[in-house]
C-alpha positions as CSV (number, residue, x, y, z in Angstrom):
1,V,69.6,134.1,106.5
2,S,66.6,135.1,108.4
3,S,65.7,133.3,111.6
4,G,62.5,132.5,109.9
5,E,64.2,130.6,107.1
6,L,66.4,128.9,109.6
7,A,63.5,127.8,111.7
8,A,61.5,126.5,108.8
9,A,64.4,124.3,107.7
10,A,64.8,123.2,111.5
11,G,61.0,122.6,111.5
12,V,60.8,124.7,114.7
13,Q,59.3,128.1,115.6
14,S,61.5,131.1,114.8
15,A,61.2,132.4,118.5
16,Q,62.5,129.2,119.6
17,L,65.4,129.1,117.1
18,R,66.4,132.7,118.2
19,R,66.2,131.8,122.0
20,D,68.4,128.6,121.4
21,L,70.9,130.6,119.2
22,S,71.1,133.3,121.9
23,Y,73.0,130.8,124.0
24,L,75.9,130.9,121.5
25,G,75.9,134.8,121.8
26,S,74.7,137.6,119.7
27,H,75.0,136.3,116.1
28,G,71.8,137.8,114.5
29,V,71.2,141.3,113.4
30,R,67.3,142.4,113.7
31,G,66.1,142.9,110.4
32,V,69.1,141.4,108.3
33,G,69.5,137.8,110.0
34,Y,72.6,135.7,110.6
35,D,76.0,135.7,108.9
36,T,75.9,132.0,107.9
37,A,79.5,131.3,107.9
38,R,80.0,133.0,111.2
39,L,77.1,131.1,112.8
40,A,78.2,127.7,111.3
41,A,81.8,128.2,112.6
42,E,80.3,129.1,116.2
43,I,78.0,126.0,116.3
44,S,81.1,123.9,115.2
45,R,83.4,125.4,117.8
46,R,80.8,124.8,120.5
47,L,80.2,121.3,119.3
48,G,83.9,120.6,119.3
49,M,83.9,120.3,115.6
50,S,86.2,123.2,114.8
51,R,89.3,120.6,114.7
52,H,89.7,117.2,113.2
53,W,89.6,114.7,116.0
54,P,91.7,112.0,115.8
55,V,90.1,108.4,116.0
56,V,91.8,105.2,117.2
57,I,90.2,101.9,116.2
58,V,90.6,98.8,118.0
59,G,89.6,95.9,115.9
60,A,91.2,95.7,112.4
61,G,88.9,92.8,111.1
62,R,86.5,93.6,108.3
63,L,84.5,96.2,110.2
64,G,87.4,98.1,111.6
65,Q,89.1,98.3,108.2
66,A,85.7,99.4,106.6
67,I,85.4,102.2,109.3
68,S,89.0,103.4,108.9
69,G,88.1,103.8,105.2
70,Y,84.8,105.5,105.4
71,P,85.2,109.0,103.7
72,G,82.2,110.4,105.7
73,L,84.5,110.7,108.7
74,V,86.7,113.3,107.2
75,D,83.4,115.2,106.4
76,G,82.4,115.1,109.9
77,G,85.6,116.4,111.2
78,F,87.3,113.1,112.1
79,R,90.6,111.3,110.8
80,V,91.6,107.9,111.6
81,A,95.1,108.2,113.4
82,A,95.4,104.4,114.3
83,L,94.2,101.0,113.6
84,L,94.8,98.6,116.5
85,D,94.6,94.8,117.1
86,R,95.9,92.1,119.1
87,D,96.2,89.4,116.4
88,P,99.9,88.7,115.3
89,D,98.9,87.8,111.9
90,L,97.3,91.5,111.5
91,I,99.8,93.5,113.4
92,D,102.4,95.5,110.9
93,R,100.1,94.8,107.8
94,P,99.2,97.7,105.6
95,L,95.7,98.2,104.8
96,G,95.1,98.0,101.1
97,V,93.4,101.4,100.9
98,E,94.8,104.6,102.4
99,P,92.4,106.1,104.7
100,A,90.9,109.6,103.6
101,H,92.4,112.6,105.5
102,P,91.3,116.2,105.5
103,Q,92.0,118.4,102.5
104,G,94.7,120.8,102.9
105,R,95.9,119.3,106.1
106,P,99.1,116.9,106.2
107,G,98.1,113.2,106.2
108,R,99.9,110.0,107.1
109,P,102.5,109.0,104.5
110,G,100.9,106.0,102.8
111,P,98.6,103.6,104.0
112,L,97.6,103.0,107.5
113,V,99.6,100.2,109.0
114,I,97.8,97.9,111.9
115,R,99.6,98.2,115.2
116,D,99.5,96.2,118.2
117,V,96.9,97.3,120.8
118,A,99.6,97.0,123.7
119,G,100.9,100.4,122.1
120,L,97.6,102.0,123.0
121,P,98.6,104.1,125.9
122,Q,101.7,105.7,123.9
123,I,99.6,106.3,120.9
124,V,97.0,108.3,123.1
125,R,100.1,110.3,124.8
126,E,101.3,111.2,121.2
127,L,98.1,112.1,119.8
128,G,96.4,113.9,123.0
129,P,92.6,113.5,123.2
130,V,91.3,111.0,120.9
131,I,87.8,109.4,120.0
132,G,88.2,105.3,120.4
133,V,86.0,103.1,118.4
134,I,85.5,99.6,119.3
135,A,85.0,97.2,116.3
136,T,85.8,93.8,117.9
137,S,83.9,90.8,118.8
138,A,81.4,90.8,121.5
139,E,84.0,88.7,123.5
140,G,86.9,91.5,123.1
141,A,84.8,94.5,123.4
142,Q,85.0,94.8,127.5
143,A,89.0,94.4,127.0
144,A,89.1,97.1,124.3
145,C,87.0,99.6,126.5
146,D,89.3,98.8,129.5
147,A,92.2,99.7,127.3
148,F,90.7,102.9,126.3
149,V,90.0,103.8,129.7
150,G,93.1,102.7,130.9
151,A,94.9,105.1,128.1
152,G,92.7,108.0,129.4
153,V,90.2,107.9,126.6
154,H,87.0,109.6,127.7
155,S,84.8,109.1,124.6
156,I,84.1,105.7,123.1
157,L,81.9,104.4,120.2
158,S,81.1,100.8,120.3
159,F,80.0,98.8,117.3
160,A,80.4,95.5,119.3
161,P,77.2,93.8,120.6
162,G,76.4,94.0,124.6
163,V,76.8,96.5,126.9
164,L,80.2,97.8,128.2
165,A,81.1,98.8,131.8
166,A,83.0,102.0,131.8
167,P,83.5,104.8,134.6
168,E,80.9,107.4,134.8
169,H,83.3,110.0,133.4
170,V,83.6,108.1,130.1
171,N,81.2,108.5,127.5
172,V,80.2,105.4,125.7
173,R,77.9,105.2,122.9
174,R,76.8,102.0,121.2
175,V,75.7,101.3,117.7
176,D,73.3,98.6,117.5
177,V,72.8,97.4,114.0
178,A,70.6,94.5,114.9
179,S,68.3,96.9,116.8
180,E,68.0,99.4,114.2
181,L,67.0,96.7,111.7
182,A,64.5,95.7,114.0
183,I,63.0,99.1,114.2
184,L,62.9,99.3,110.3
185,A,61.3,95.7,110.3
186,F,58.8,96.8,112.6
187,H,57.9,100.0,110.3
188,A,58.1,98.0,107.3
189,Q,55.5,95.2,108.8
190,D,53.3,98.3,110.1
191,D,53.6,100.0,106.5
192,A,52.6,96.6,104.8
193,A,49.4,96.1,107.3
194,H,48.3,99.6,106.4
195,R,48.3,98.9,102.9
196,R,46.5,95.6,103.3
197,T,43.6,97.6,105.0
198,S,43.5,100.4,102.7
């Protein structure tokens, strides 16, 4: 594919695209373009997406279970390796649906079983680097974050409302559904106002 075609698809100038891709090394051939498979593989490698990252979810309620079964995780290069909770009524219960796992790669035998959050350090030691997901209530979110940090997890995605305290070396991303809906409500109201004045 040519740099012009890539630039048009990305909505940038071709000179900017070539300059940005040059940071990845020399992947384009003047007059020929870029080998798409090689370029995609290099971008995936640089973004850390050349492997299927294990994901550990703390919070096995409805949200945690929904996330664990979301097929888009596999498409994005992630696999749910563990679902944890502190509720004794949930621990050792298998999920009703087997989580998706990468095609052609060995998966977990059978459905995922909810495990005790107290075992988080051992799970992280067994899996190596993981990405943590917090799917708890607001009240349990900081304790879940502290458990991840204590187990050596440096990348955490939180669906819990509120801001979490974590050391500087830990990357915490927050998904705030209410804020996203508020943004959409603003645009919907703005669109409605424009239609009324047109």
